[in-house]
C-alpha positions in Angstrom: 131.3 125.5 91.3 128.9 122.7 90.5 129.8 119.6 88.4 128.3 120.9 85.2 130.3 124.1 85.4 133.4 122.1 86.0 132.7 119.9 83.0 132.2 122.9 80.8 135.4 124.5 82.0 137.3 121.4 80.8 136.0 121.7 77.3 137.5 123.8 74.5 135.7 127.0 73.3 134.5 125.1 70.2 133.1 122.2 72.3 131.4 124.7 74.7 129.8 126.3 71.7 128.5 122.8 70.6 127.1 122.2 74.1 125.4 125.6 74.2 123.8 125.1 70.8 122.5 121.6 71.8 121.1 122.8 75.1 119.3 125.7 73.4 117.8 123.3 70.9 116.6 121.0 73.7 115.0 124.0 75.4 113.2 125.0 72.2 112.2 121.4 71.5 114.1 121.1 68.2 115.5 117.6 68.2 116.0 117.2 64.4 119.7 116.8 63.5 120.7 115.9 67.1 122.2 112.5 67.8 119.8 111.5 70.7 119.5 108.0 72.0 117.4 106.6 74.9 119.3 104.6 77.5 118.4 100.9 77.7 116.5 100.0 80.9 115.7 103.7 81.8 112.9 105.4 80.0 113.7 108.9 81.2 117.5 109.1 80.5 119.0 110.1 77.1 122.4 110.8 75.8 123.2 113.4 73.1 126.3 112.9 71.2 128.5 115.5 69.4 132.0 114.3 68.5 133.4 112.8 71.6 131.2 114.9 73.9 128.3 113.3 75.6 125.5 115.2 77.3 123.4 113.0 79.6 119.9 114.3 80.3 116.8 113.1 82.2 113.4 114.0 80.8 110.7 114.4 83.4 107.2 115.8 82.6 108.5 117.3 79.3 111.5 119.1 80.9 115.1 118.1 80.5 117.6 118.1 83.4 121.3 117.9 82.7 122.9 115.0 84.5 126.4 115.2 83.0 128.5 116.6 80.3 131.6 114.4 79.6 134.0 113.3 77.0 133.4 109.7 75.9 135.4 107.2 78.0 134.9 103.7 79.4 133.3 105.3 82.5 130.9 107.7 80.7 127.7 105.6 81.1 128.3 103.6 84.3 126.2 105.8 86.6 123.1 106.0 84.5 
């Protein structure tokens, strides 16, 4: 089981639904209504916020790669 699968397993059904919806919208290129913010100092890494869930993604040549799915904590953004 990879880290993304483990992160999803820790979420409630409602939160997994949020994540699924957000990831589908990213795949389709529909960003309106999403709380997306670019990281300072890194032009390719973004965070998407929904409640206390954070999805960290990297954009490379127009594609998004999921780096992490976490609950917001003091350690959420340290590795990016």
